[in-house]
N, C-alpha and C positions, 0 to 999 in steps of 0.2 A: 334696309327697315326690314323689311319680313322674315329675313332668319333673323333676327336681334326678339320679332315677337315672335316666331317660331321656338325659340330656344327659351323665350320665358314661358310659354305657353307648358313646354316639355316640362320644364322646373316644376311647375306648379304642378302639375299632373302627378311627374317623378315624387315630389313631398308628400301629398293626399296618397297617393296610393302606398308609401312608406307608412302613413299615419302620424308623421312628425305633427302635421299643424294640430291636430287632435290631441297629441299627447303632448305637445309644448304649451298647452295652454295650463296647464296644471302646473310644469315645471315651472315658467316660465312668471306666473304668477307669485311662485313661492321662493322664489329666487329673488325675484325681484323685493320682497320682504323681506327676506333672510340678508339683503344686500340693503336695506335701508335702516334695519335696525341696528346692522353692522357700522355703517355712518353715523348713525345716530349716538353711538357708541364712541367712537373713536372723537368724534366732533366734541362731545359731552366732556368726555376726558383731556381732549387737547385745549379747551375752557376751562378745566378744573386744576390744568397745571401752569407753572413757569414757562418760559420756553426753555431754558435752562432744564428743568424735570423734565420736559417735553422730549428733549432731545437724551437724555439717559432713556427714558423710555422707549420711544425709537430706535435705538442704539438696541435695546435689547432684545425689543420686537423682532429685528433683524436676525438672529439668530433663530426664530421659532419655526418658520419655514424650514429649514436646513434640517434640523431635529425633528420636523414633521415628518419631510422625506425619509429622512432615514426609520423612522418608526413603521411608515407607512410601508416602507423595502419595496417598491414597486408595485404592491398587490395590486392599486386600482385599475391600473392599465392591464397585469397579466391575467387576474379573473375573468374579467370582462371577456379578456378572448377566449377563454378557456372555459368559463362557467357558459355562455351568453347561447354559445348552439347546445349546450346539453342539459336543458333546463326542465326537461321531460325525462331525462333518465336518474333517477332517483339514486341509483348506484353511484353513478358518478357525482351527482349533486353530493355527496356523503362525503367521497372521497376527498374531494377538491375543498368543502369548508374545513375541514378538519386539517388540511395539507394548510391549507393559510391558516390557522389560527396557529399552527407549529410555527410556522416562519414570524408571524406575529411577537410569537415569546421570546424566539432566539435575535429578533429587532430588538426587543428590550434590552434583554443581557447585553447587549452590542450599545445601546443608548445610553444604560449607566455606565457601561467604559469610557464611552466618548464623555459622556458628563464629567467622571471622577480628571480623568486627564486634563480635560479642559481647566475643570479649575483646579488643578496643579499646575498646569501650564500658565494659562493666562489671568491665573491669582484673581479671578471675579468672587464677588460674593455669593458667599456658600448657597444663599437661602434663594438666589436667582437662578443656579444652575438647577439646584430640586426642582424650581417651580419649573422653568422650561423643559426640563428632561418630561417629570410625571405629568404635566400639561400635555406633552408631544405627543405620549402614549394614548390618550384619555382623549385630543384632539383625533387622532392615526383611526378609533373606531369608527370614530364618525364617517370618515371617505369611507371604511372602509363595509360598514354596511349599506352608505349609500349605492356603491359599487355593487352588491349582493341586489337590493332593487332595481338597479339597473339592468344588472347581466337577466332578471326576471320579467325585464318590460313591465313592470307595475309603478307606471308614471305617478299615478293616485298617493299612492304609500307614500313613496317618493317626495313628493310636494308637501307632506305633512312632513316627513322629516327632515327636509332640507334647511327648514329656518329655526328650528330647533335649540341648536348651540348659539346662536347668535342673540336668539331671543333671550334666553338665559340667562348672559350675560348684561342684557341690558336691563334686566330687573334685578340682578343682582347690584349691579352699580347705584342704580337708583334708590334701592331700599339701603344702602349703606352709605349713600350721601341724603339723604334724608333726617340725618342723626349729626353728620359729621364730613369733613372733608376728607377725601382719600387724598396719600401720597402717592406718587407713581410708582411704589413699590403693591401697594396695595390694589392699584388697579392692573398689576401687572398679574396681580393673583389672579383676580376675577375675571380676566384673559384668558388664564391658564387652565384654571383649574374648573371651569363653568362646564365644559364637555362631562364633566364626569357624573355630572346631576339629569342628565336624558337619554343614558346609555341604555336604560333598563328599557323604554319605553319602545327601542326598537321593535321588539316580542312583542309586543302589542300591536303594533304599525304593520308588522309583516306578516301576523298570524295564517293569511290565506294561501302565504305560498310553501311548496314544496320544500321544507329546508331541512332536510336529513343533518344528522349527525352523528353515524357510524360507518364506518366501511372497512375492510379487511386490511390488515396491516401492509401487505405488499402493493395495492394499489395506493396507499396512502404515501408510502416509501418512492415511488415513482410518480405519481404526481407534484409530490413538495418537491423533487427533482428538477423538473422539467416547470414547475414554477422559481423556484431558485435562478434559475441557467436563464431565465425571462427575465427574472425580477434585478438581476444583479445588475444587468446591460440598462435596463428601465429604472433602477434605481440612482444608479451614475448619471444616464441622461435627466434624472429628473434633478439630484444633486448640484449639478452644472448649472443647468438652467435657472435652478433658484438663487446659487450664489452668483450668478451673473445678474438676476436681475436687482439682490440686494447689496451689491459687494460697494455698491457707490457710498452707500451710508459709511462702511468701515472707514473708506478712504475720505470722505466730509470729515470727518470726526478726528482723522489723523491729521489731515491738512488745515482745518478752520475749526474745529471746536462742535460742542454741544448744540449751538444755535443754530448753525448751517443743518446740523442732520435734523433739527427737526423742520425749519424752513420744508426740506427735502421731502423727508419723513412722512410730514403731514401731507405735502401735495400727492405724494404716492397714495395715501389711503382712500382720497379721492375717486379714484381710479377703481374703484373695489368693485361698482358696476359694470368694468368691462370684464371682472374676473369671472363674474355669476356668467354673463353672456357668454365666455368662452367655456363653462363648467355647463351652461345650457346644451352649447352644441356638441359637445363633448357627449352630454349624454345622449343626446339624440342621434346622434351621425354616425359614433365609435361602433357601437352595436352594429347598426348595418352593415358597414363598411367590411367588418371582422365575418359577417354572413354572408358578404358579397365577394369576398375577396378571390375566390378559384372562378367566379364568373366573368360573364363578358361586360357584363352592367357595372362591374365595378370603376369604370374608369368615366362612364355616363355620370353616375353617383359622384363621384368625386369632385368632376366639374361642377356638377348642381352646388357640392355644396360650399367650394368656393365662391360661387354666385351669389348664394345665398349671406355668407359672409361678408362681400362686398357689397350688398346691396343694404347690411346694418351700418357698414361705413358709411355710407352715403347719409341715410337717414339719421344717426349719428353726429355728423361733419359740423352742423351749425352749432354744437355744442364747445366749439374752440374758441368762440367768440364771447363767451359767458365765464370767462375765467375770472376777472376782476370784480365781476359782483357775487361771482357765488363765493370765491376765498373771501372779501369783504363781508358779506354775510354772515356767514357762517363764523367768523373769527374775529369779529370785529374788530377789524383794520390790524389787528396784532400781526397778521402775516402776509403784507403785502409784496413783501420781498417773494412769496411764492408766486404770484402771477408769469413772469416771466416761465420758471419751472414746468408752470402746469402749460401753458403755450407749444413748450418744446416736446412735452410728454405726449401730449392727447393725439398727433399723428402717428406715433409708436405704436398708440394702443387701438386706434383705429388698422391698422395695416396687421396687427396683431388677428384681429377676426378673418381676415382674410387670407391668411398663410397658417391659422391653424387647423384648416380640416389636411393640411400635406404633413404635420406631425401627427395627426392620429391614423393615416394610412401606411407608417412608416407599421406605425403599432400594430396596424391588423393584419400588416402583410409577415409579420413575426422580423422586426428587423431592429428591435430597442437599441441593438450595436450602433448601427449608423447614426441613430438618432443621438444615442452618445458621444459621439465624435464629433457630430453637428453642434452641440450643446458646447462639445471640449473646445470647438474653433472659437463659438462666438465667446465663452469664459476670456481665452486666452485674447484675442482682439479686445474684450473689453477691461481688460487688465493693462493694457498698452495706452486703449483711450483715455482709461479713468486718470494714468499718471502725465499723463501729457494736458489732459484739460483741467482738472479737478483742481490743482495747484494753482493756475492764474486764471479759472473762471467758476471757480466756487460750485455753486447748486444748478447753475446755468450747464459749466461745465462737465453735470454730474450726469444732467439730462441727458446733452447729447453727445456723450458718451454710451449711454443707455440705446441711444435709438442707433447711433450705428455700429454697435457690436451685432445688434438686432438683423441690421441691414446685408451685414456679411452671408448669414446662416440660409436666411432668406434664400440667398440669390444660390447659394450652393444646394437648398432644396431643389428648389425651381429649377436648377440644373439636373440634378439627378433624379427626379422624374420625367422631365421630357425625354432623358435617357431612356429609362425603363420601357415607357409607352411605346419607343421606336422603335428601341431591340426587340418588344411582346409582338412588333406587328409585322416586322420582318422574319419572327422565327415561326408566324401561322403556318 
């Protein structure tokens, strides 16, 4: 018991020293507000549509995170790693900012090419493809600017920036529904294009930062190469992980149709709060890990970060018993079949809070290739479980498949860090 109390005391002191509690106050409040506005948008949208329309909406929305990952090109992880340690060096800041913007331009060209290929092969609606491609590009600047603020550790400005895209989405939806009832295509258009209306505000919010937009070409070429190499593996890791999270939707449509997609996709939307918590942890923990990677404090801070995630998981665990009440309240009894899915997904998201710092540590160590490999393993196991469980168990099989695929990658991740720290101690 004394060891536990001592560990908790050290945990509090470490996070106090790191400024986490002070910084997280602004960020957490803004992320909660952002999550709530996104949740209200989704709930309101679902109640505006029939279950069949919602199935189509959730299906198309499943492509959006994949295209967003391509548009981001791995920059959110790479830029923090390279920019956070050099924010006082204006020459390095200018080079990294210009290099990253050029990479975003290349990613947009790639995104257009993929959109055209997808349109020709999948025979999807041209308007939908255009909305998803353009919307993903605009949305990628939201995460890009967020990364810049995280690197400069300007958490107050970050707290203002975070909720803006989701807030404008909700406002536009309310304005449109004031005079008419939009269909799923109109709602998809609002979701995809809304971030474009807030991008200019970033330069007002970040005016205090030393954002330099000039550098010599040789420095830009070098940073572009360094970012691109890191980004390539970070991009693969991100795409594998996102496809793993969303591919159950595509198999559900294949085996069970649009209504099953609506039930599963709508339930997934209820866990947006966990995504926000993971984002807060990333904003607060990842920059610190990047700065400690060559120091003896790295292991201790990583362990304390895992403890923080575990504590959050324990505090949130009672929510498991609220599934029936929440779903019936929000969707007026139309999605009662989603309750078992909620109960199966909830433990998965709790455990994500515990294991998330290990993924951040791989990025901090400069090992996105390993993270990409782990994400690929998870994807392959997900494909296996999807085709075994979804045909017979439908939405419940999809939830079980997502959970089982995650467990495999978590076990490999834990095994790697046990071997990593053991080898480090032996080589002292």
